[in-house]
Wavefront OBJ file of the C-alpha trace (Angstrom):
o trace
v 12.322 -42.091 13.819
v 12.109 -41.018 17.463
v 14.606 -38.260 16.753
v 12.419 -36.884 13.928
v 9.350 -36.904 16.199
v 11.206 -34.996 18.895
v 12.329 -32.399 16.310
v 8.743 -31.977 15.098
v 7.492 -31.610 18.669
v 10.220 -29.088 19.477
v 9.366 -27.165 16.324
v 5.671 -27.017 17.235
v 6.484 -25.912 20.778
v 8.846 -23.179 19.582
v 6.199 -21.966 17.109
v 3.699 -21.496 19.925
v 6.096 -19.592 22.205
v 5.838 -15.844 21.651
v 9.071 -13.973 20.972
v 10.685 -12.132 23.878
v 9.390 -8.578 24.428
v 12.692 -7.131 23.232
v 12.315 -8.844 19.844
v 8.700 -7.689 19.595
v 9.784 -4.106 20.300
v 12.542 -4.332 17.687
v 10.084 -5.709 15.154
v 7.585 -2.954 15.961
v 10.297 -0.298 15.670
v 11.368 -1.750 12.338
v 7.805 -1.712 11.024
v 7.308 1.867 12.250
v 10.557 2.940 10.592
v 9.385 1.421 7.307
v 6.026 3.171 7.641
v 7.713 6.531 8.254
v 10.003 5.991 5.254
v 6.991 5.275 3.048
v 5.232 8.331 4.461
v 8.279 10.486 3.696
v 8.359 9.165 0.110
v 4.662 9.986 -0.208
v 5.226 13.507 1.094
v 8.065 14.003 -1.399
v 5.859 12.788 -4.235
v 3.004 15.052 -3.126
v 5.316 18.066 -2.991
v 6.630 17.335 -6.488
v 3.082 16.997 -7.828
v 2.026 20.269 -6.182
v 4.989 22.024 -7.788
v 4.090 20.648 -11.212
v 0.431 21.597 -10.772
v 1.424 25.133 -9.752
v 3.476 25.380 -12.948
v 0.550 24.127 -15.031
v -1.781 26.616 -13.348
v 0.633 29.470 -14.082
v 0.889 28.407 -17.712
v -2.914 28.252 -18.037
v -3.167 31.749 -16.540
v -0.595 33.006 -19.069
v -2.481 31.401 -21.960
v -5.805 32.859 -20.824
v -4.260 36.299 -20.452
v -2.774 36.132 -23.948
v -6.098 35.012 -25.435
v -7.951 37.796 -23.627
v -5.375 40.322 -24.860
v -5.954 39.312 -28.487
v -9.761 39.333 -28.328
v -11.631 42.434 -29.468
v -12.710 44.504 -26.479
v -16.420 43.945 -27.111
v -16.010 40.176 -27.235
v -13.816 40.178 -24.122
v -16.399 42.176 -22.152
v -19.188 39.825 -23.320
v -17.103 36.833 -22.243
v -16.396 38.301 -18.813
v -20.114 39.057 -18.322
v -21.074 35.479 -19.173
v -18.499 34.112 -16.701
v -20.022 36.074 -13.798
l 1 2 3 4 5 6 7 8 9 10 11 12 13 14 15 16 17 18 19 20 21 22 23 24 25 26 27 28 29 30 31 32 33 34 35 36 37 38 39 40 41 42 43 44 45 46 47 48 49 50 51 52 53 54 55 56 57 58 59 60 61 62 63 64 65 66 67 68 69 70 71 72 73 74 75 76 77 78 79 80 81 82 83 84
């Protein structure tokens, strides 16, 4: 029983002792490395989305140009006046 009490006391004491500065620095560096990895993944995702959106924008421009090319000239000029 006394041995169990001494283990519990030792456990509580070790829980209250802060880790050495070297371990804290390693932990901080590890957390920062994880944060930078997540940031890099986010940047990669953002770049991929921008590329897809640029493609969609180009396709919309092509579709609008083809629609404008097929409209009668009078209707196209009326449409452009109403957009301004």
